[in-house]
C-alpha positions as CSV (number, residue, x, y, z in Angstrom):
1,M,107.5,139.7,94.3
2,K,105.4,138.0,97.0
3,V,103.5,136.1,94.3
4,E,106.7,134.8,92.8
5,F,108.0,133.6,96.2
6,C,104.7,131.8,96.9
7,F,104.9,130.1,93.5
8,V,108.6,129.0,94.1
9,V,107.7,127.6,97.6
10,R,104.7,125.8,96.2
11,Q,106.7,124.2,93.4
12,T,109.4,123.1,95.8
13,L,106.9,121.6,98.1
14,L,105.2,119.8,95.3
15,K,108.5,118.3,94.1
16,A,109.4,117.2,97.6
17,I,106.0,115.5,98.0
18,C,106.3,113.8,94.6
19,L,109.8,112.5,95.5
20,M,108.6,111.2,98.8
21,A,105.6,109.4,97.2
22,L,107.9,107.8,94.6
23,G,110.4,106.8,97.2
24,C,113.2,108.8,95.6
25,G,113.7,106.2,93.0
26,D,114.7,103.5,95.6
27,D,113.0,100.2,94.9
28,G,114.1,98.8,98.3
29,P,116.5,96.0,99.2
30,K,117.2,93.2,96.7
31,K,115.2,90.0,97.4
32,Y,115.0,86.6,96.0
33,P,112.1,84.1,96.0
34,I,111.9,81.4,98.6
35,T,109.5,78.5,99.0
36,G,109.2,75.5,101.3
37,N,107.2,73.2,103.5
38,V,106.3,73.8,107.1
39,S,105.5,70.8,109.3
40,Y,105.0,69.9,112.9
41,G,105.2,66.3,114.2
42,G,105.9,65.1,110.6
43,K,102.6,66.5,109.3
44,P,102.1,69.7,107.3
45,I,100.6,72.7,109.0
46,I,97.3,73.0,107.1
47,Y,96.8,76.8,107.5
48,G,98.9,79.4,109.2
49,D,101.5,82.1,108.5
50,I,105.3,82.4,108.4
51,R,107.4,85.5,108.9
52,F,111.1,86.1,108.2
53,E,112.8,89.0,110.1
54,P,116.4,89.8,109.5
55,K,118.7,89.5,112.5
56,E,121.1,92.1,111.2
57,G,120.6,95.6,109.7
58,L,117.3,97.2,109.2
59,N,114.2,95.3,110.2
60,N,111.2,97.0,108.6
61,Q,108.4,96.3,106.2
62,Q,110.8,96.4,103.3
63,T,113.1,93.7,104.8
64,M,110.6,91.5,106.5
65,A,108.8,88.7,104.6
66,I,105.4,87.3,105.5
67,S,103.5,84.5,103.8
68,S,100.5,82.4,104.5
69,I,100.9,78.7,104.9
70,E,98.4,76.6,103.0
71,D,98.5,72.8,103.0
72,G,102.0,73.0,104.5
73,K,103.5,75.2,101.8
74,F,104.6,78.8,101.7
75,K,106.1,81.2,99.1
76,T,107.6,84.7,99.6
77,E,110.7,86.8,98.9
78,V,113.5,87.5,101.4
79,V,116.6,89.6,101.6
80,G,118.7,86.7,102.8
81,G,121.3,86.3,105.5
82,P,120.6,85.4,109.2
83,H,116.9,85.6,110.1
84,W,114.4,84.9,112.8
85,V,111.6,82.8,111.5
86,Y,108.2,82.8,113.1
87,V,105.5,80.2,112.5
88,R,101.9,80.2,113.6
89,D,99.4,77.4,113.1
90,L,96.0,79.1,112.6
91,T,94.1,76.0,111.5
92,G,91.8,75.9,114.5
93,D,91.6,79.7,115.1
94,A,88.0,80.8,114.5
95,D,89.0,84.4,114.0
96,M,92.2,84.0,112.0
97,G,92.0,80.5,110.6
98,N,90.6,79.4,107.3
99,P,87.0,78.4,107.8
100,D,87.2,76.2,104.7
101,K,89.9,74.1,106.3
102,P,88.6,73.4,109.8
103,G,90.8,71.5,112.2
104,R,92.7,71.8,115.3
105,S,95.9,73.8,115.8
106,K,98.9,71.6,116.2
107,F,100.5,74.1,118.6
108,M,99.0,77.1,120.3
109,M,101.8,79.6,120.5
110,E,104.0,81.2,117.9
111,Y,107.2,79.3,117.2
112,R,110.5,81.2,116.7
113,A,113.9,80.0,115.6
114,G,117.1,81.3,114.1
115,I,117.8,80.4,110.5
116,E,120.6,81.1,108.0
117,L,119.4,81.9,104.5
118,P,121.6,82.4,101.5
119,K,122.6,86.1,100.9
120,V,121.1,87.8,97.8
121,D,124.5,87.9,96.1
122,D,124.9,84.1,96.5
123,V,121.7,83.4,94.7
124,S,122.3,83.6,91.0
125,S,119.3,82.0,89.3
126,G,115.7,83.3,89.3
127,E,114.5,79.9,90.7
128,P,113.1,80.0,94.2
129,V,115.4,78.8,97.0
130,E,113.9,75.8,98.9
131,Q,113.8,76.1,102.7
132,D,111.7,73.7,104.8
133,V,110.8,74.7,108.3
134,V,110.2,72.0,110.9
135,V,108.5,73.1,114.2
136,P,109.8,70.7,116.9
137,T,107.2,68.7,118.8
138,S,108.6,70.0,122.0
139,H,107.0,73.3,121.1
140,K,103.5,73.4,122.5
């Protein structure tokens, strides 16, 4: 009897672990592709990163979108709706910048702004949504 009980408990635990590892069949929130240009003072940010964080609902790794900026361009996938967008120019950063593209950072701090992106249900085609981000020159 004790052996049967241990077997049942072990099988139940194994199933629970498998379900957790697979995420219970949930593929996460729906997203759509987004691309764009990032500039400061009319010039592209050579190397940096951009991050989109939803203003509403859950804000976690499944809903945030992060992309590198290379030669002023980015490409990622977002959940849509109102977001905070964060931009960092890492061109001149010796630790985080791209050593193959030396230069000087256009601004030193991270830039943050609110942005309204189309909701997932409003995006029907598989084509990326274009969204340019302009960091104002008043941001140092």
